[in-house]
N, C-alpha and C positions, 0 to 999 in steps of 0.2 A: 653728622649731617642730618637734617630733618627729612622725613619722607614727604616731599612736597606734593606728589601726584598732581603737579601743575602742568598745564598745556598752554601753548602759545595760540592765541586766537586773534586774527587780525582786527584792528580797530582803525577808524578813520582819523588817525592822528599820526604825526611823524614818528616813524620807527617805533611803533607801539609794541608792548609786550604784556598781554593780559595773562595773568596767572590765577588759575582757578583752583580752589581747594575744597575738600570735602566738608569742612566745617571751620568755625571761627578759631578753634584751638589750634588746628593744623596751620591755618593761615598765620596766626600770631607767631608760631614757632618759625615758620619759613621767613616771614618778614623780619623778625628780630635777628635771625641769622644773617640775612642779607645786609641789614643796616649795620650790624656789628662789623661785618667784613669791610664795608665801605668806610666806616669810621676808622678802623685800623689802617686802611690804606691812606686816609688823610693824615693820620698821626705819623705814619712813616714818611710821607712826602713833605709835611710842613710842621710837624711837631705839635700840632694842635688841631682841633676839629670843632666845627659848629653844627649842631643838630637842631633842626626846627621841627616841632611836632604840632599836631592839632588837638583840639579838645573834644568834648562829647563823650558818649558812652562807648562808641565803637572801638577806640584804641586801648581800652583798659587791659584786655588780655595781652595785646602786643606790648604794652608798657611792662607788664609783669614779666614777660619773657625777656625783653631787652634788658631789664634791670639786673638780670643775672649774668649778663655777658662778661666774659673774662677779657676785658680790654683795660687800657690805662685811662680810667674815667677821670683822673685828676687833670688830664690835658684836654678834656672835652667840656665845651660849653653847650648848654641846652637852652633854647628859647622856644617861642611859640610862633606859629604862622599868623595868629591873630589873637585878640583878647577882648573880653568884655571890660568896659571901663568901670570896674567895681573893685572894692577892697580885696586884697589877697585872701582874706578870711571868708569872703562870701561864698556860699555853696555853689554859685554859678561861675566862679572864677576858674579859668583854665589853669592859672598858676597853682591854685590849690589842688586841682586834679593832678598836675604833674608832681607836685611835692608829695602827695599821698600815694600815687600809683607808680611813678617812675623813679623818683629820687630815693630809692630804697635799695636794699641788698647791695651789690657791688656798685651800682650807679649812685649811691649816696655821696660818693667822692666827687661827682661832677659839679660844675658851677652852673647855677641857674641864673639866667639873665631875663628878668620879667619884662613884659610889654605894658606895664602900668606903673605910673609914678604918683604917689600920694601928693595932694596939693596942687596938681595940675589939672587942667581941662584936657579932653582928648586932643584938642588942637595944639595946645602948647606942649603937651606930653609927646605928641608925634614928632614935633620939631626937636625936642630934647633927646628923644630916643634915636632919631636919625644921626645926631652927632655921636651918640654912644656906639652905634653900630657901624659907623663909617669905616673903622679900621677892622671890623670883624667880617664883613661880607666879602665874597659871596658865601652863602650857606653851603656847607659840604653835603649834608644829607637832609632832605625835606620830605616830610610825610604829610600829605594833604588829605582831608576828608571831603565829603560832599553832602549837601542837604537835599531834601526832596524837591526843593525849588531850583536846584541847579547852582546854588552858591557854593563857593569854596573859599577857604580862609573867611574873611568877612566881606567878600565881594558879592553883595546881595544884588539880585536883579533890579531892585528899585532903590538902591543905596544912593545917598545924596552926593557922594563923591565917586560914584562908580565909573563915570566916563574918564575922569582923571586917573583913577587907579588902574584902569585897563589900558591906558595909553602906552603902547610899546616904546614910545620915545620920551615918556615922562621922566622927569628928573627926581621925583619924590620916591623914596624907598618905603616910607610909611605914611599912611593917611588915616584920619579919623573917618568913621562911617556910621551913619544913622540910616535905618531902613524900617519900613512898616512891619516887617517880620522879625525884627530884633528889638526886644524890650529895652535893652540898655544900649547906650552909645558903645561903639567898638573902635578898636584900632587894628589895622591890618597891614601886612606887607603888600606892596603893590605888585602888579604883573611883572614889571622889569626885575624886581628883586626876587620874585618867586621863580621865574624861568631861568634866572642866572645860576640857580642851585646846581652844584656839580652832579648830584643824583636826586631825582625827583620820583616819588612814589605816590600813587593815589590808592587809598585804602577804603573800600566800600563793601558793605555786607548786606545781603538780602536781595530778593528778586526785584523789589520796588526800586531800589537805587540803581540796580543794573539797568532797568528799563529807562529810568530818568537819564542815565548817562548816555545810552544809545540814542535816545531821542535828542538829547542835547547835541551830540556829535553830528547827528543827521541834519539838524537845523543850523547849528553853528552860532546860535545867538546867545545862549546862556553863559554866565561867567566861567563855568568849568570848561566849556568848549573853547572860549577865548584863550584861557590860560594854556590848555593843552595844545591848541593850534600854534601858539607862540613859542613852544618849546623846540629848541634846536637839538637837544640831546634826547636820547631814548627815555621814554617814560614807562615805568612799570605800573600796571593797574592790578591790584590785588583784590580778588573777589571770592566770595563763598556764598552758599545759599542762605 
């Protein structure tokens, strides 16, 4: 078991559990251990598991730790919470990040399901991917990140399809997204698909993002606050300086 040194700190979201760590390495070990345990539980219950992760630089240490977990990765499918609509070889591709940082060591046996299809636009790709994921959802374990503007997944504050993507009663699981702060078109799971995850974790590091999160929760307007407020299951918020 990892030495978490974590403590519960109340947040203004349903049944929150904020877990603070001394540093990013300690957080990565603790989060990887928790996610591996939740994946194992899904495998015991259903014989398969769907893990959805986020991109960026923050999860790299977590990916390295999780990739070494001793679970039946052959029965695990890994996908993304969102993706830039770029080729998988592009340096900004989240798929490339996952292949290089997570699908290694023991986790090389997992099956990766990308959120980008060559030859499609984001619009037609979102529709095709919805059909592909129809039999896979809900997500068993979801790890979200958050940007300094309060976006999570590709739910950007000024996104062109933000209102539809945040609609709790919306029927779409995936939507394209374009926003001023996003150089490339994106595709993202919508709020209903995200909050339906059996286990949801938010991974943020640094005082700046902790401040953004608390301000977002206080005001309730930014996408991250909308997602967390819609969650009916407990949410773990993993943080470190």
